[in-house]
C-alpha positions in Angstrom: -84.9 -0.1 -95.7 -87.8 -2.0 -97.3 -87.8 -3.4 -100.3 -91.6 -2.6 -102.0 -93.3 -4.6 -104.7 -93.4 -2.7 -108.0 -96.4 -3.3 -110.2 -94.5 -2.2 -113.6 -96.5 -4.6 -115.7 -100.3 -4.0 -114.5 -99.4 -0.2 -116.9 -99.4 -0.4 -120.6 -96.0 -0.3 -123.0 -95.8 1.9 -125.5 -93.0 1.1 -128.2 -90.1 3.7 -126.9 -90.5 2.8 -123.0 -88.3 4.1 -120.7 -88.2 4.1 -116.7 -87.5 7.3 -114.6 -86.8 6.9 -111.2 -87.6 10.2 -108.6 -86.0 10.8 -105.7 -87.5 13.2 -103.0 -86.7 15.4 -99.7 -89.0 14.1 -97.5 -88.4 11.1 -95.4 -90.3 8.9 -93.4 -92.7 5.3 -93.5 -92.9 4.7 -97.2 -91.4 7.6 -98.9 -88.0 7.1 -101.1 -87.4 6.5 -104.5 -90.6 6.2 -107.1 -90.9 5.0 -110.6 -92.4 5.8 -113.8 -92.8 5.0 -117.2 -92.3 7.3 -120.2 -93.1 7.1 -123.8 -90.2 8.7 -125.6 -92.2 8.6 -128.9 -94.7 11.1 -127.1 -93.3 12.3 -124.1 -96.1 10.8 -121.9 -95.0 10.6 -118.1 -97.0 8.1 -116.4 -98.5 8.3 -112.6 -95.6 7.2 -110.1 -95.3 3.6 -108.8 -93.3 2.9 -105.4 -89.5 2.4 -105.5 -87.9 1.4 -102.6 -88.0 3.4 -99.1 -84.6 5.6 -98.3 -84.2 8.8 -95.8 -84.9 11.8 -98.3 -83.0 10.3 -101.4 -82.7 14.1 -102.5 -79.8 13.9 -105.3 -78.5 11.0 -107.1 -76.7 9.5 -110.0 -76.4 6.5 -112.1 -73.5 4.4 -112.4 -72.1 4.4 -116.5 -73.6 0.9 -116.3 -77.2 2.0 -115.3 -76.8 -0.6 -112.8 -76.1 1.1 -109.6 -77.4 4.4 -108.0 -75.6 6.8 -105.3 -77.7 8.6 -103.3 -77.5 11.8 -101.4 -79.8 11.0 -97.4 -79.8 15.1 -97.5 -80.5 15.1 -93.5 -78.3 16.5 -90.7 -76.8 13.4 -89.9 -75.9 12.8 -93.6 -75.4 9.7 -95.3 -74.9 8.4 -98.9 -76.3 5.0 -100.1 -75.7 2.8 -103.0 -78.4 0.6 -104.4 -78.6 -2.1 -107.3 -81.0 -1.7 -109.7 -82.1 -3.4 -112.6 -83.1 -1.0 -115.5 -85.4 -2.7 -117.1 -88.1 -2.9 -114.1 -87.2 -0.5 -111.8 -86.1 -3.2 -109.0 -84.0 -1.6 -106.5 -82.0 -3.2 -103.4 -79.8 -1.5 -101.3 -76.0 -2.6 -101.3 -75.0 0.0 -98.3 -74.7 3.6 -96.5 -72.3 5.8 -94.9 -71.8 8.7 -93.7 -71.5 11.0 -96.1 -68.8 13.2 -93.6 -70.6 15.9 -93.0 -74.0 17.7 -92.6 -77.2 18.0 -95.2 -75.0 15.9 -98.2 -76.8 17.5 -101.7 -74.9 16.1 -104.2 -73.2 13.1 -105.8 -71.7 12.7 -108.7 -68.7 9.8 -110.1 -65.4 10.4 -111.3 -64.9 9.6 -115.3 -63.9 5.8 -114.7 -66.8 5.4 -112.5 -64.6 4.1 -109.4 -65.0 7.1 -107.0 -68.2 9.0 -105.6 -67.9 13.0 -105.2 -70.2 14.7 -102.6 -70.6 18.1 -101.4 -72.1 18.7 -97.7 -74.0 21.9 -97.9 -74.4 22.3 -94.0 -71.2 20.5 -93.2 -69.3 22.7 -95.4 -66.8 19.7 -96.9 -66.4 18.0 -99.8 -65.9 14.5 -99.7 -64.5 11.8 -102.1 -65.2 7.5 -101.7 -63.9 4.3 -103.3 -66.6 2.1 -105.0 -66.1 -1.2 -104.7 -66.5 -4.1 -107.5 -69.7 -5.0 -106.1 -70.9 -1.0 -106.1 -71.0 -0.7 -102.6 -69.5 2.4 -101.1 -66.0 1.5 -99.6 -63.1 4.0 -97.9 -63.1 8.0 -97.9 -60.6 8.7 -100.0 -61.0 12.7 -98.9 -62.8 15.2 -96.8 -61.7 18.9 -97.6 -62.9 21.5 -95.8 -64.3 24.8 -96.4 -64.0 27.9 -94.0 -64.8 31.3 -95.7 -67.9 33.2 -96.4 -69.1 36.1 -98.3 -71.4 39.0 -97.6 -75.3 37.8 -97.0 -75.9 37.8 -93.3 -78.1 35.4 -93.6 -76.8 32.8 -96.3 -73.9 33.6 -96.2 -72.0 33.1 -92.9 -70.1 30.0 -93.6 -69.1 28.1 -96.3 -71.8 25.8 -98.0 -70.5 23.6 -100.8 -73.4 23.0 -103.2 -72.3 20.6 -106.2 -68.9 19.0 -106.7 -68.2 17.7 -110.7 -65.1 16.3 -112.4 -64.0 17.9 -115.7 -64.1 16.0 -118.9 -60.2 14.8 -118.6 -60.8 13.9 -115.2 -58.3 15.8 -113.8 -59.5 18.1 -111.8 -62.5 18.2 -109.8 -64.9 21.7 -109.9 -66.9 22.7 -106.8 -69.6 25.6 -106.4 -69.7 27.0 -102.7 -72.7 29.3 -101.9 -71.3 30.6 -98.7 -68.2 32.1 -100.3 -69.5 32.9 -103.6 -66.4 30.8 -104.9 -65.7 28.2 -107.4 -63.2 25.9 -106.4 -60.9 24.0 -108.2 -59.3 20.4 -106.9 -56.5 18.6 -108.9 -58.5 15.0 -108.5 -56.0 12.1 -108.1 -57.8 9.7 -110.7 -55.6 6.2 -108.8 -56.3 7.0 -105.4 -59.6 9.0 -105.1 -57.4 12.4 -103.6 -58.2 16.0 -103.8 -55.3 18.9 -103.9 -55.8 22.7 -104.1 -55.2 23.8 -108.0 -53.2 26.8 -108.3 -55.1 28.9 -108.1 -57.6 27.3 -105.9 -60.6 29.1 -107.2 -62.6 31.4 -109.5 -64.8 34.3 -107.5 -68.2 35.1 -108.7 -70.0 38.7 -108.2 -70.4 39.0 -104.3 -73.7 37.9 -103.0 -74.6 35.2 -106.1 -74.2 32.3 -104.5 -72.8 29.8 -106.8 -74.9 26.7 -106.7 -74.7 24.0 -109.6 -72.2 23.4 -112.5 -72.3 21.9 -116.2 -69.5 21.2 -118.5 -70.4 22.1 -122.4 -70.1 18.7 -124.0 -66.9 20.1 -125.9 -65.1 20.8 -122.5 -64.7 24.1 -123.5 -66.6 26.4 -121.2 -68.4 25.6 -117.7 -72.1 27.0 -116.6 -72.6 27.7 -113.0 -76.1 29.0 -111.7 -75.8 31.4 -109.3 -78.9 30.7 -107.0 -79.1 34.3 -104.8 -78.1 36.5 -107.8 -80.8 34.7 -110.1 -78.3 34.1 -113.1 -76.0 31.9 -114.5 -72.2 33.0 -115.1 -70.0 31.3 -118.0 -66.5 30.0 -118.0 -63.7 29.1 -120.3 -62.3 26.3 -118.5 -58.6 25.8 -119.2 -57.8 21.5 -119.2 -54.1 21.8 -118.7 -53.8 24.5 -116.2 -57.2 23.6 -114.6 -58.3 27.8 -114.6 -61.5 29.0 -115.0 -62.1 32.6 -116.9 -65.1 34.1 -116.8 -66.4 35.2 -120.0 -70.1 35.9 -118.9 -73.3 37.0 -116.3 -76.6 37.1 -117.6 -80.2 36.9 -115.5 -82.4 34.1 -115.1 -85.2 35.7 -114.8 -88.1 36.7 -116.0 -87.8 40.6 -117.7 -89.0 42.8 -114.9 -89.2 40.4 -112.1 -88.2 41.6 -108.7 -89.4 38.9 -106.0 -88.0 36.1 -104.2 -85.8 33.8 -106.3 -83.6 31.2 -105.6 -82.1 29.6 -109.2 -81.6 26.3 -109.2 -80.6 23.9 -112.0 -78.3 23.8 -115.2 -78.4 21.7 -118.0 -76.2 21.7 -121.5 -78.5 20.1 -123.9 -76.6 17.2 -125.3 -76.7 18.9 -128.7 -74.6 21.9 -127.2 -76.7 24.5 -128.8 -78.7 25.0 -125.4 -78.9 26.0 -122.1 -81.9 25.3 -119.8 -82.4 26.9 -116.0 -84.6 26.3 -113.4 -85.5 29.8 -111.2 -87.8 29.0 -108.2 -90.1 32.0 -107.0 -90.8 33.0 -110.9 -91.3 29.4 -111.0 -90.1 29.2 -114.5 -87.8 27.4 -117.0 -85.5 29.7 -118.5 -83.8 28.4 -121.9 -80.3 30.2 -123.7 -78.9 29.5 -126.7 -75.3 29.3 -127.0 -72.9 30.6 -129.4 -70.8 28.0 -130.8 -68.0 30.0 -130.9 -67.6 31.7 -127.5 -70.0 30.0 -125.4 -72.0 33.0 -124.6 -75.7 32.8 -124.1 -78.5 34.8 -125.5 -82.1 34.4 -123.9 -84.5 32.1 -125.8 -87.5 32.3 -123.6 -88.4 32.3 -119.9 -91.7 30.1 -119.3 -93.9 29.0 -116.6 -92.6 25.2 -114.6 -96.1 24.8 -114.4 -95.6 24.1 -111.1 -94.2 25.5 -107.5 -90.4 25.8 -107.0 -88.8 24.1 -109.5 -85.3 22.5 -108.8 -84.3 19.5 -111.2 -84.5 18.8 -114.6 -83.6 16.2 -116.9 -83.2 15.4 -120.4 -85.1 12.3 -121.9 -82.5 9.5 -123.5 -83.4 11.2 -126.9 -82.9 14.7 -126.4 -86.6 15.3 -127.6 -87.9 16.0 -123.7 -87.5 18.0 -120.7 -88.8 16.4 -117.6 -88.7 19.4 -114.7 -89.4 18.9 -110.9 -91.4 21.2 -109.2 -90.8 20.0 -105.6 -93.2 22.5 -103.5 -95.7 21.9 -106.6 -96.1 18.4 -106.3 -95.4 17.7 -110.0 -93.5 16.4 -112.8 -94.0 18.0 -115.8 -92.6 17.0 -119.6 -91.9 20.0 -122.6 -91.1 19.0 -125.9 -87.4 20.5 -126.7 -87.2 22.1 -130.7 -84.3 20.7 -131.8 -83.9 23.8 -134.4 -84.6 26.9 -131.7 -84.5 25.2 -128.0 -88.5 26.1 -127.7 -89.8 24.7 -124.9 -93.6 23.6 -125.4 -96.0 21.8 -122.8 -96.3 18.3 -123.8 -99.1 17.0 -121.3 -100.7 18.3 -117.9 -98.8 18.0 -114.7 -98.7 14.7 -113.2 -99.0 14.8 -109.2 -96.1 13.5 -107.7 -95.1 13.8 -103.9 -92.0 16.6 -103.4 -90.2 15.1 -106.4 -85.9 16.3 -106.2 -83.6 14.3 -108.3 -84.3 12.5 -111.7 -82.8 10.1 -113.5 -83.9 7.9 -116.8 -83.1 3.8 -116.1 -80.8 2.9 -119.0 -79.2 6.6 -119.6 -75.0 7.7 -119.2 
């Protein structure tokens, strides 16, 4: 890995300046992370600057103190990498890289203590957990679970494809969406040793052919929202934190009214206020916004607007919660939208900013 110089001092520094770290799905010389200034007062996003070279650091997560980055290296021989990072300057250094335990790791998250990293290996059909060492390096693997099922789509669901894994707010369970099996698995999580064991019942099913992708808990911990990549929908569940069970309460389309084209729904975000939910739609290339009923967690559509690019994959809120930044992977840009805190409506803040195949994004210094 090659540490590149970052000429951040050459740019103007607004009064509310933070750094946006962006990963890509690309591998090769000069590819990896990039950084951009972001003004939380105005929503202005700067042009990207080179960060550190890494092989396809597509999806990544920050440690609780913001000084470590853990990334999936989404390649056939999958790996996960640990980096040290200075939140103020964006300077990064590689700490170590280990095998992810399966092919094409696509998702990584941390448990609530910050002592373990959980990884979904999409083509490997497996989930893995790694202990994190005090200095931030990725340590020994503490769990490896393989899924073996399939579902009805003869092209995309001939075998298991875990697409995400997160722990619940209590840190007692790990939930994993498997696109290939049309299931959301629930595992009991050993927060002392990092082990995974099947819950009873071991999973909740979604509609056949839906292909669950990403999950997000509501801030109140009562509801879980799952994007159905193949179904063009988001599925809402009640969450029982004692028994570790999911009870479906709603399935609602994320697609523009009347849209009949190809679609692959991707990211799901719950606003920090708990009042709104947003989903990225690849194909129609839109962002779908919903209001969340505070009594029962059900969703009501607000709008479905252009992402201003092609194939929006991931999105992130800035630390203030006033702005949403979306990454148009095939459109080679990132776009900032203002979030109306009363209505949830998104308003384009500025023209798109060019970035090469942006994938995951995180604001440095945010938790």
